[in-house]
N, C-alpha and C positions, 0 to 999 in steps of 0.2 A: 564765478557763480552770480546769478542774478539775485536781486534783493528779495527779502521776505516781506518787508513792510513798505507799503506805498500809500502815503497819505496824500491824496489828491482827488480832484474831481474826475469821475470816470465818464468819458463820453464815448458812446458807441460809434466807431468809425468803420465803415465797410472795408474789408481787406482789399477790395478792388480799387480803392482810392490811393493805395500805397504803391511805391515804385515796384514795377515788375509783377504786380498782381493781375489777376484776370480782369476782364472788362467789367465796369460798374453796371449794375442793373437799376435803371431809373424806374420810378413807379408808374410811368405811363408808356405806352407803345406808340411809336411814331411810324408812319409808312416808310418803307425803305428809301423812297426818293428824298425824304427829309433827313435821313441819317447821315448828315454831313456836318463837318466842323466849320463850314464857311461862315456861319452866322454867330459863332461863339464870341462873346465879349468878355473883357477883363477890366474890372473897375475897382477903384479904391476911393472911398468917400464920395461916391457918385460921379467920379471922373474917370474916363477911360485911361488905362495905363499905356503909355507910349513905349514902343520898343526901345530898349536901352535908357528908359526913363528912370525916375527916382520916386519912391513912395516913402511915407513916414513910418518909422518904427512903431510896432504895436498895432498897426492898422490891420484890417481883415481884407483879403482879396476876394472879391465877389466875381464868380464866373457864371455867365448867363447863356441861355440857349444851348445848353449841353444836350447833345442828341442821345437818344436811347441806346444803351449798350456801349457808351463811350468810356474810355479810360482817362482818368485825370491824374496828372503828376505835378507836384509842386516841390521843388528841391533846390539845393545849392547848385550854383552854376558849374562848379568844378567837381563836386562830390555828390553823386546821386543818392548816396546812402543817407545824407542829411536831409530829411524831409520835414515838411510842415503838414499836419493833418488837414484834410478838406472834407467838409461834412455837408450832407444835403440839407436844404432849408425846406420850409413849408410851401415854397413856390415851385411850380413845375419847371424842371430844367435849370434851377438855380442852385449853386453851391457856394459855400463860404468857408474860408480858411480860418484856422486858429491865428492869433496875433503873429504878425511877421517879425522875426528876430532882427534886432538892430545890426547894421553893418554887413548883412549878407548880400551877395549878388545871387539872383535866383532865376530859375526857369519855371514858367508855368506852361503846361502843355495839355491839350485835349486831343485824344486820338479817337476818331469816329470809326465805326465798323467798316465803312466804305473805304478806309485808308486815308481819308483826308485828315489834316492836322491843323489845329490852331495853336499858336504859341507866342509867347512874349518873354523877353528877359529884361530884368529890371534890378535896380539896386535899392536896398532898404537903407534909409538914412540912419544916422546916429540919433539917439534920443536927445531932445532939447535939454533936459535936465536929468541927472542921475542921482538917486538917493543912495545913501550908504547903508551897509548891512554889517552888524556886529554879531558874531556868533559866540556863545559861551556854553560849555567849554569848547575850545577849538583845537586843543592838543593835550597830550599828557594822559595820565591814568588817574581815574577818579572812582569814588564809591558808587554803588548801584543806585543810590538815591539822588544822583546829580541830574536835575532836569536839563533839557536842551532848550536854551533861551536864545531867541533871535530878536534883535532890536533893529528897527529901521530908522533912518535919519529923518523921516517925515511921517506925519499921520497918514496911515493907509486908508483910503476910502474904498478901494476895490479889493476888499479882503479875500473874496472868493478866488479871484484871479491869482493873487499872490500865493495864497495857501495851496492852491491847486498845483503850483509849480514846485513846491517843496517836497523833496524825496528823502526819506530816511531808510537807510540800509543797516541791518544788524547781521554780522557774520562772525563765525568762530572757526579759526583754522581754514579760512577760505570758503566755508560752507554757510549757507543762510540759516538764521536762527529764528524760530517762531516765538515772538514775545507776547502773543495773545492780543487782547484788546489794547489799543493805544490811540491817543488823540492829541491834536493841537488844541490850544485854547488861547484866545485873544485876551490878554490881561488888560490891555488898553489899545488905543489906536496905533501905537508905535511898537508894541511888544507882543510876540506870540511865543508860547511855551509848548513843548512837546514832552509827553511822559507816557509810559505804559501804565496800565491799571495797577500793576503789582511790581514796581521797580524794574530795573534792567536785569538781565542775566549777568552772572559774574564772568569775567575774563572774555569779553567780546569786544569787537571793534564796531563803533557806531558812526556812520557817515551821514552827512547832510549835503546834498547836492541840489542845485537849482540853476536854471538859466532864466533870469529875470530881465534880460536885455530887451525882450520884446513884450514885457508885461508892464502895463501902465498902472502902477500902484495908486497913484493919485493924479489928478489932472495935470498932464504935461510932464510927469515924473516917471522914469523908468529905472529898473534896478540893474545890478551887476550879476555876474555869474558867481555862484557859491560852490566851493568845494572844501569841506571841512570835516574833520573827524576827531574822535577821542576814543579812549579805551576805558573799560571798567576793570577793577581788580577783583579780588575774591568778593563773594556776596556776603558782606558782613552786616549783621543786624543785631543791635543790642536791645534786648527786651527787658524793660525796666518796670517792675511792679512796685508801686509806691505803698501798697498795703502790706505786702510781705517784706518790703525793704531789701529787695535783691535785684540783681541784674544778671540775666543769662546772656553770655556772649556767644553768638551763633555765627559760624563760618560755613558757607556753602551747604546750609541745611542741617548742620550738626552742631549741637551745643558743645563748645570747647571748654568754657570755664563758667562758673557761677560765683558772683561777688556780692558781698553785703554792701548796702548803700544807705544813705539817709537823704530824704527829699525835703521839700519846703514845709515849714510849720504853718499853723493857722495865721492867716493874714499875709502869708508869703507862699501860698500853695504852688507847687510845681505843676505845670499844666500837663494834662494827658493829651496824647496825639502823636503824630509822626513828626520827628525832628531830624534835620540833616546837619551833619558836622560841617560848619562853614569855615572854621579856622582851627589850627593846632598851634598852641602858644606855650613856650617853655623858656624861662619862667614867666609867670603872669601875675601882675599886680591887680588885686581886686579892691576897689575903692568906692566908698559911698560917703559923701561929705555931710550927710544929714546928722541931726542931733543924736540919733541912735545908730550912726553909721559904723563903718569898719574900714580898715586899711591894712591888708595882709598880702603877703607874697606866697604863691603856691608854686610847686615845681612843674606841674603839668596841668594843662587846661584844654578842654575841647569846647568851643563855642557851638551851641545848638539852636539858639534863637537870636534874632537881631536886637532884642531888648535886654541882653546881658545875662542870659541863662547859660551856665557852663556845667560841664562835668569836670570835677577837679579833686585833687587830694585835699584832705582837711584833717590835719593832725589834732586839732582842738576838739573835734566832734566825737564825744564818747558814746553817741547814740547810733553810730553806724551799724546797720543790721538790726536795729531794735525800734527806732522811732524816727519820725521826720522832724528835724529841729533846725534845718538850714534856712537861709533867706531866699530860697527858691532854686538854688543850684543843687546838683546831685553830688553829694560828698562821698568820697571813697578813701580807704586807707592808702597811704603813699605807695607801697609796693604794688598793690592792685592797680592803682591808677597809672603807675609807670608802665605796667604790662599792657593795659588798654591803650595807652598813648602810642606805644611801639607798634601795636597791631591794628591800628585804624588809619584810614585815609580820609581826606576831605571829600565829602559826598557820601560817606557811610551813614547808615540809618540808625536812629535810636527811637524805638517805639515805646511810648509811656502809657501805662494804664493805672487805675486805682486812685484817681483824683477827681474832685468835683469841678476843678478848673479845666477848661478845654482850650487848646491852642487854636487860634483862628486861621483864616486863609490869607491874611495880609502879611504874614512874616516872610522875609526874604528866603527863597528856595524852600524852606520847610513848609510854608503855607500852601504851596502847590499840591502837596500830598494830602492836605486836609479837606479838600473839596469832596463833597458827595460825587461819586463817579458820574452819575447822570447829569449833574450840574456841570461838571468839567467838560463832558462831551458837548453839551449845548453851547459852550464857548467857542466851538469851531464854526467858522463861516460856512462850512460844508455840512453841518449837522442836518441829518434828515435827507440828504441827497443820495 
């Protein structure tokens, strides 16, 4: 099945410019005597492309003097199904290709209505420098709150070109899944993050593919090919209410269990907002060396913020279910916590409400879900296109 989600720049390309398509209709009409391919030229960076010559990766092939009604083909030398789009420019009879992929040997052909043909074959060179790409997560099964994070080895200056090449597919049992609104967001010049507006669906496969070999992400730097995927487990959301001192454990839209909890007391308020389980630890030492600190061992702990907030068992807290008396963590009775620990996955969501303290956007993984959605979308280099 083809993908449901395509996060990329959308460029209108006439079907006539693709292999085997009908003849292209140029916006001007030439006399029949001029409808010949004899004057067609092929240029890269202002220089004419020599037959069996070599051109740099990421460059655009410019085709000039294309006659009215001509057919344009630009494809791999050995496999005509591997094509590069060619688009009309604002100049009469001039067309330009998308960036040429590194390492390809290619044919460029123009077939005029009178049967004449202009063509050239050339090799696209390897990029001078290649940046690395790290994708997380890249395998395994995770919770539905795990964002898709892509880190590049160099600061990306041509964000639109790179983001346009990134493709996200979501499927379940081989069928595409509609995840609704979703967007990339550039956290900084080296990192881009993808998330749906309302978490991933449960039990789906999420794939990221891209061919950056012909994409110049920064001056002189080109990327690799990307083929990565991960899966989600059940759609688990723990809904924590700090005013009523309870947690509702929801799986795939149904509340499975309700637990009493105790949150942070005054001066140690547990933050409201969306949190992601980033680690499961058993047992866990909780340690604060301050004058009023603590040093305790708990059997089960789920880390939900990168500044040390956990959901954990607390045998010493007699206020569980009645009051918030912790130092910011979410306290539970041991048997309840053991059940939650067994039934959660890294990447599962904990939604907190009922606190005057709010979780910010800077926290690792969790912070990505606490952006205003319009602000998140504006972090895409393709926003508004």
